[in-house]
C-alpha positions as CSV (number, residue, x, y, z in Angstrom):
1,M,-49.2,51.9,6.0
2,I,-45.8,53.3,5.3
3,K,-44.7,51.9,8.6
4,K,-45.7,48.4,7.6
5,F,-44.0,48.8,4.2
6,T,-40.8,50.0,5.9
7,I,-40.8,47.1,8.4
8,G,-41.5,44.6,5.6
9,L,-38.7,46.1,3.5
10,I,-36.3,45.9,6.5
11,I,-37.2,42.3,7.2
12,L,-36.7,41.5,3.5
13,V,-33.2,43.2,3.4
14,V,-32.1,41.5,6.7
15,G,-33.3,38.1,5.4
16,F,-31.4,38.6,2.1
17,I,-28.2,39.7,3.9
18,S,-28.5,36.7,6.3
19,F,-29.0,34.2,3.5
20,N,-26.0,35.5,1.6
21,L,-23.9,35.5,4.8
22,I,-24.8,31.9,5.6
23,K,-24.1,30.9,2.0
24,Q,-20.6,32.5,2.1
25,I,-19.8,30.8,5.4
26,T,-20.8,27.4,4.1
27,D,-18.8,27.9,0.9
28,T,-15.8,28.9,2.9
29,L,-16.1,25.8,5.1
30,N,-16.4,23.6,2.0
31,V,-13.3,25.2,0.4
32,S,-11.4,24.8,3.6
33,E,-12.3,21.1,3.7
34,R,-11.2,20.6,0.1
35,L,-7.9,22.4,0.9
36,N,-7.3,20.1,3.8
37,Q,-8.0,17.0,1.6
38,A,-5.6,18.3,-1.0
39,A,-2.9,19.0,1.6
40,D,-3.3,15.4,2.8
41,R,-3.0,14.0,-0.7
42,V,0.2,16.1,-1.2
43,F,1.7,14.8,2.0
44,I,0.9,11.2,1.1
45,S,2.4,11.8,-2.4
46,E,5.6,13.3,-0.9
47,V,6.0,10.3,1.4
48,K,5.6,7.9,-1.5
49,N,8.0,9.9,-3.6
50,K,10.7,9.7,-0.8
51,E,10.1,5.9,-0.6
52,L,10.4,5.5,-4.3
53,K,13.6,7.6,-4.4
54,K,15.1,5.5,-1.7
55,R,14.2,2.3,-3.5
56,L,15.7,3.7,-6.7
57,S,19.0,4.5,-5.0
58,E,19.0,1.0,-3.6
59,I,18.4,-0.5,-7.1
60,K,21.1,1.6,-8.7
61,S,23.7,0.5,-6.1
62,P,26.4,-2.0,-7.3
63,E,25.6,-4.3,-4.4
64,F,22.0,-4.7,-5.6
65,V,23.1,-5.3,-9.2
66,E,25.6,-8.0,-8.0
67,E,23.0,-9.7,-5.8
68,I,20.6,-9.9,-8.8
69,A,23.3,-11.2,-11.1
70,R,24.2,-13.9,-8.6
71,N,20.8,-15.0,-7.4
72,K,18.6,-14.5,-10.4
73,L,20.9,-14.9,-13.3
74,G,23.4,-17.4,-11.9
75,L,26.4,-15.3,-12.7
76,G,29.6,-15.1,-10.7
77,K,32.8,-13.1,-10.4
78,E,35.8,-13.9,-12.5
79,G,37.7,-16.8,-11.0
80,E,34.7,-18.2,-9.0
81,T,33.2,-21.6,-9.6
82,L,29.5,-21.8,-9.4
83,V,27.8,-25.0,-8.0
84,I,24.1,-25.3,-8.7
85,I,22.3,-28.1,-7.0
86,P,18.9,-28.9,-8.5
87,D,15.9,-28.5,-6.2
88,K,14.9,-32.1,-6.5
89,K,18.3,-33.2,-5.2
90,I,18.1,-30.8,-2.3
91,K,14.7,-32.2,-1.3
92,E,15.9,-35.7,-1.6
93,I,18.9,-35.0,0.6
94,L,16.8,-33.2,3.2
95,G,14.2,-36.0,3.2
96,V,11.4,-33.7,2.1
97,T,8.5,-35.8,0.7
98,S,6.5,-34.6,-2.2
99,S,3.2,-33.0,-1.4
100,S,1.4,-35.1,-4.2
101,E,0.8,-37.9,-1.6
102,P,-2.5,-37.2,0.2
103,R,-2.2,-36.5,3.9
104,L,-3.7,-39.1,6.1
105,P,-5.7,-38.3,9.3
106,N,-3.7,-38.5,12.5
107,W,-5.3,-41.6,13.8
108,L,-4.7,-43.5,10.5
109,G,-1.1,-42.3,10.4
110,W,-0.4,-43.7,13.9
111,L,-2.2,-46.9,13.0
112,R,0.2,-47.4,10.0
113,V,3.2,-46.6,12.2
114,F,2.3,-49.3,14.8
115,L,1.1,-52.0,12.4
116,H,3.9,-51.8,9.8
């Protein structure tokens, strides 16, 4: 009877130790995965940070400020004469038709070309 009790106790202790060991292994694997994900997020953030710093240095450059002043604000340097041609006039000169006219099917367009 003592032998059965001892064997049962040993099985119970081995089972308890095995359960705790397996739990610690899975916890360690989960922590490792979370650490890898955090490292990936840090890497992505560092890359974005470098890109933003590069963009900031470009924006702060005098060339960028001058380009914006010329193109967006219509400003020029002292002594320059600015000529601004309206978009409507440019389209008229280039022969661009307005897109308000509905587009005809190809066969009808050719028919109009040959009959007019």
